[in-house]
C-alpha positions, -999 to +999 in steps of 0.1 A: +549+310+017+515+289+002+524+300-036+560+296-031+557+263-022+525+248-038+525+269-066+496+298-080+467+274-098+441+260-085+454+230-059+423+211-070+416+212-106+448+228-117+431+244-147+424+282-133+445+303-109+445+297-076+419+328-064+403+318-027+426+309+002+406+275+014+403+263+051+390+235+075+363+251+091+367+229+120+406+231+125+413+267+113+440+255+092+448+262+052+440+234+032+452+249-002+445+278-029+410+271-051+397+287-081+363+306-073+342+274-089+364+248-069+363+266-038+323+270-041+321+230-049+349+211-030+325+202+000+299+192-022+318+162-027+302+125-012+333+109-003+333+084-028+360+065-039+384+081-066+369+116-063+391+145-064+374+163-042+374+139-015+411+134-017+418+171-018+396+170+014+411+140+028+449+149+018+447+189+020+482+202-002+489+226+027+483+203+053+522+199+057+523+238+056+506+240+090+496+273+083+462+290+100+437+308+084+436+344+088+410+343+118+401+383+101+390+361+069+371+336+084+335+327+074+309+319+097+277+302+077+243+308+086+229+282+106+205+277+073+235+269+056+248+244+077+215+225+075+214+227+038+246+209+034+242+185+058+204+174+043+223+175+008+252+156+019+239+132+049+262+149+076+278+180+090+309+190+067+319+220+092+318+191+121+355+181+141+347+149+125+344+139+086+342+105+073+372+097+057+395+126+076+431+114+077+450+146+084+434+157+121 
């Protein structure tokens, strides 16, 4: 259904195949398909204006489809990884609240 509605290419860069199903850790909902590079870097956006990553996170392409991410595929990051992201970004990207989030 996701590919049928939004296409098979990366929903962030559009340059490569969307090989990874991206989801919001706090809601468990699918955000879109991402290439391997975008999947690794999407949450590194500092939420600045006109940032494609920020726009993707604020208004995920798949949000309107309301697809839950399959629980058996869910990744739970180690606490050390979470702390590194918090230090890098200045906030917890895996928390229920994030600056700029509008689609919950």
